[in-house]
C-alpha positions in Angstrom: -41.3 111.4 -2.1 -39.2 112.1 -5.2 -39.2 111.0 -8.8 -35.5 110.5 -9.7 -36.0 107.7 -12.2 -38.4 105.0 -13.4 -37.0 102.5 -11.0 -38.4 104.7 -8.1 -41.9 103.7 -9.2 -43.6 100.5 -8.0 -46.2 99.1 -10.4 -48.9 100.7 -8.3 -47.1 104.1 -8.5 -46.7 103.7 -12.3 -50.4 102.9 -12.9 -51.5 105.6 -10.6 -49.5 108.3 -12.4 -50.6 107.1 -15.9 -54.2 107.0 -14.8 -53.9 110.5 -13.3 -52.3 111.7 -16.5 -55.2 110.4 -18.6 -57.6 112.1 -16.2 -55.9 115.4 -16.7 -55.7 114.9 -20.4 -59.5 114.4 -20.4 -60.1 117.5 -18.4 -57.8 119.7 -20.6 -59.4 118.1 -23.7 -62.8 119.1 -22.5 -61.7 122.6 -21.5 -63.0 121.8 -18.1 -62.0 123.6 -14.9 -58.7 122.3 -13.4 -58.8 121.7 -9.7 -56.2 124.0 -8.0 -54.6 121.1 -6.2 -51.3 123.0 -5.7 -52.6 126.4 -4.6 -50.2 127.8 -2.1 -47.4 125.5 -3.2 -44.1 126.8 -4.7 -42.4 125.0 -7.6 -38.8 125.9 -8.7 -37.5 124.7 -12.1 -33.8 124.4 -11.6 -32.5 123.8 -15.1 -28.8 123.6 -15.3 -29.0 122.5 -18.9 -30.9 124.3 -21.7 -34.4 123.1 -22.4 -37.6 124.3 -24.1 -40.3 121.6 -24.1 -39.6 120.1 -20.7 -39.0 123.4 -18.9 -42.1 125.1 -20.4 -44.4 122.1 -19.9 -43.4 121.8 -16.2 -44.1 125.5 -15.8 -47.5 125.2 -17.5 -48.3 122.1 -15.4 -47.6 123.8 -12.1 -49.5 126.9 -13.1 -52.5 125.0 -14.3 -52.7 123.3 -10.8 -52.4 126.7 -9.1 -48.8 126.5 -7.9 -46.4 129.6 -7.7 -43.8 128.7 -10.3 -40.2 130.1 -10.4 -38.2 129.3 -13.5 -34.4 129.7 -12.8 -32.6 130.0 -16.1 -29.2 128.5 -16.6 -27.5 131.9 -16.8 -29.0 133.0 -13.5 -27.9 130.0 -11.5 -25.3 130.7 -8.9 -23.9 127.2 -9.7 -22.3 129.1 -12.7 -20.6 131.5 -10.2 -18.9 128.6 -8.4 -21.6 127.8 -5.8 -22.0 124.1 -5.1 -25.2 122.5 -6.3 -25.8 121.3 -2.7 -25.9 124.9 -1.5 -28.0 126.1 -4.3 -30.7 123.4 -3.8 -30.7 123.8 0.0 -31.0 127.5 -0.4 -34.0 127.3 -2.8 -35.7 124.7 -0.5 -35.1 126.9 2.5 -36.8 129.8 0.7 -39.9 127.6 0.5 -39.7 125.5 -2.6 -42.1 122.6 -2.2 -40.8 120.9 -5.3 -37.7 121.3 -7.4 -37.6 120.2 -11.0 -34.0 119.5 -11.8 -32.3 119.0 -15.2 -28.5 118.6 -15.8 -26.0 117.0 -18.1 -24.6 114.8 -15.3 -26.3 111.5 -14.4 -27.4 111.3 -10.7 -28.1 115.0 -10.2 -31.7 114.6 -9.1 -30.7 111.9 -6.5 -27.9 114.1 -5.3 -30.3 117.0 -4.8 -32.8 114.7 -3.0 -30.1 113.4 -0.7 -28.8 117.0 0.0 -32.3 118.1 1.0 -32.8 114.9 3.1 -29.6 115.6 5.0 -30.8 119.1 5.9 -34.3 117.8 6.8 -36.0 120.0 4.3 -39.3 118.4 3.0 -39.0 119.4 -0.7 -39.8 116.9 -3.5 -37.4 116.5 -6.4 -38.2 115.6 -10.0 -35.7 114.4 -12.5 -36.4 116.5 -15.7 -33.7 114.8 -17.7 -30.1 114.0 -16.9 -27.1 112.3 -18.4 -27.6 109.9 -21.2 -29.8 107.4 -19.4 -32.7 109.0 -17.6 -35.8 111.2 -18.4 -38.6 109.6 -16.5 -41.4 112.1 -17.2 -40.8 111.8 -21.0 -41.2 108.0 -20.7 -44.4 108.5 -18.8 -45.9 110.9 -21.4 -44.8 108.5 -24.2 -46.6 105.7 -22.5 -49.8 107.8 -22.2 -49.5 108.9 -25.8 -49.3 105.3 -27.0 -52.2 104.2 -24.7 -54.4 107.1 -25.9 -53.6 106.4 -29.5 -54.8 102.8 -29.1 -57.8 103.8 -27.0 -56.5 101.7 -24.1 -56.7 102.2 -20.4 -53.7 101.7 -18.2 -55.2 98.4 -17.0 -55.4 97.3 -20.6 -51.6 97.9 -20.9 -49.5 97.5 -24.1 -49.5 93.7 -24.6 -49.1 92.9 -28.3 -47.6 96.3 -29.1 -44.2 96.7 -30.8 -42.2 99.9 -30.6 -39.2 100.4 -32.8 -36.8 103.0 -31.4 -34.7 104.3 -34.2 -31.5 106.5 -34.3 -29.1 107.4 -31.6 -30.1 105.1 -28.8 -26.7 105.0 -27.1 -26.8 108.7 -26.0 -30.6 109.1 -25.5 -31.9 109.6 -22.0 -35.4 109.3 -23.5 -34.6 105.8 -24.8 -33.1 104.9 -21.4 -36.3 105.6 -19.5 -38.6 104.1 -22.1 -36.6 100.9 -22.0 -37.3 100.7 -18.3 -41.0 101.7 -18.4 -42.7 100.4 -21.6 -41.9 96.7 -21.1 -43.5 96.9 -17.7 -46.8 97.6 -19.5 -46.3 94.7 -21.9 -44.7 96.4 -24.9 -42.1 94.8 -27.0 -39.1 97.1 -27.9 -36.6 97.0 -30.8 -33.5 99.0 -31.5 -32.9 100.2 -35.0 -29.8 102.1 -36.1 -26.1 102.1 -36.9 -23.8 100.0 -34.6 -22.0 103.1 -33.3 -25.3 104.5 -32.0 -26.4 101.3 -30.3 -26.1 100.8 -26.5 -23.1 98.7 -25.4 -23.3 95.1 -26.5 -23.7 93.9 -22.9 -26.7 96.2 -22.2 -30.4 95.4 -22.7 -29.8 91.9 -24.0 -33.5 91.2 -24.1 -34.1 93.8 -26.8 -33.6 92.8 -30.5 -31.3 95.0 -32.6 -31.5 95.9 -36.2 -28.9 97.6 -38.4 -31.2 97.9 -41.4 -34.4 100.0 -41.4 -36.7 97.8 -43.4 -36.3 94.7 -41.2 -36.2 96.8 -38.0 -39.6 98.4 -38.7 -41.3 95.3 -40.0 -44.5 94.7 -38.0 -43.9 97.7 -35.6 -47.0 99.5 -34.4 -45.1 102.6 -33.3 -41.8 104.1 -34.5 -39.9 106.5 -32.3 -37.3 108.6 -34.1 -34.4 109.9 -32.1 -32.0 112.6 -33.2 -28.2 112.2 -33.0 -27.2 113.6 -29.6 -24.0 115.3 -30.9 -23.6 117.3 -27.7 -23.3 114.0 -25.7 -20.8 112.3 -27.9 -17.1 112.3 -27.1 -16.4 112.4 -30.8 -18.6 113.6 -33.6 -20.8 111.1 -35.5 -19.2 109.2 -38.5 -22.4 109.6 -40.4 -23.4 112.9 -41.9 -27.0 114.1 -41.6 -27.6 113.3 -45.2 -26.1 109.8 -44.9 -28.2 109.1 -41.7 -31.4 110.2 -43.4 -30.7 108.0 -46.4 -30.2 104.9 -44.3 -32.3 105.5 -41.2 -34.6 108.5 -41.9 -38.3 107.9 -41.1 -40.5 109.1 -44.0 -43.9 108.2 -45.4 -42.2 105.6 -47.6 -40.1 104.0 -44.9 -43.1 104.0 -42.5 -44.7 101.6 -44.9 -42.2 98.9 -43.7 -44.0 99.0 -40.4 -47.4 97.5 -39.5 -50.5 99.0 -41.2 -51.6 102.2 -39.4 -48.2 102.6 -37.6 -47.7 105.9 -35.9 -44.6 108.0 -35.4 -43.3 109.6 -32.2 -40.3 111.9 -31.6 -39.4 113.5 -28.2 -37.9 116.6 -29.8 -36.1 118.6 -30.7 -36.3 117.4 -34.2 -33.8 117.6 -37.0 -36.0 117.6 -40.0 -34.4 115.8 -42.9 -32.0 113.9 -40.7 -33.9 111.4 -38.5 -37.4 112.3 -39.7 -38.9 113.9 -42.8 -40.7 117.1 -42.0 -43.7 116.2 -44.0 -44.3 113.1 -42.0 -43.7 114.9 -38.7 -46.4 117.3 -39.6 -48.9 114.7 -40.9 -51.3 114.3 -38.0 -52.8 111.1 -39.6 -49.5 109.4 -38.9 -47.6 111.5 -36.4 -48.2 111.6 -32.6 -45.5 114.2 -32.0 -47.9 117.1 -31.0 -49.9 114.6 -28.9 -46.6 114.0 -27.0 -46.2 117.7 -26.5 -49.7 118.1 -25.2 -49.4 115.0 -23.0 -46.2 116.4 -21.6 -48.1 119.1 -19.8 -50.8 116.8 -18.4 -48.4 114.0 -17.4 -46.3 116.5 -15.5 -49.4 117.8 -13.9 -50.0 114.2 -12.7 -46.4 114.0 -11.3 -46.6 117.3 -9.4 -50.1 116.4 -8.0 -49.0 113.0 -6.9 -45.7 114.2 -5.3 -47.1 117.3 -3.5 -50.4 116.1 -2.3 -48.7 112.9 -1.1 -46.9 115.2 1.4 -50.2 116.4 2.9 
């Protein structure tokens, strides 16, 4: 079994993973002993693109469950010496990797690796840790858990009646791409808020309302997700400067007042303080769930690793 995208997950799979994530969140929150479910298993983080949060959280997740974890940094990968990704992944699996956590700038990389391992009959699971501009499934899972926990809801309760405004560079955001697939399945209503140049193509996601003005876009929203400008994924640079973006679309204590009373802020990181979000708001735990997302990143990835590797037994 692999996790290459949200579409891989049936509703039963999705609910199982979210419940398991909440279970691990509770264990970690109580400082309870973590069952060593992956003792004797080997995890390889194959990150062909730089990452801090995702890479470290997957490493911590595996170690908390007892796995032997090898983190292969970008500079150490033989892919950068001309070796084909197929050969790299098959080599690592042949060395005994039970699961490979794969991150790359190209969309479809995780599925490519899964197919390569399948063709060589090597039973190693593959997890998409972020790729292209459309897919980051474990981030969407942890965002869902963060919102559920903030509301005091179970997975069975779902997110009916909840509105999330996604603000900023939606066009180039793999986080937005996976959340668009996942959160409506739990009953949430999504909105896009941002400049036209940073919106998805006009033909995409027709069911989601779009706003080019922050006040109207945030009105009545229960949660606001700020996204940075993904300059490294743009063919051309943005037409808006950071200062202009902050002036028109920056999430601050004042602009958050446009949203529903008690609205909370999320951000997948890395943050550009003073561009898409004010640093004071990001640090205000009364309104910000950003560090909750970071913590849930570990426990959600624990759930994913547990589900994939124990499913092989």
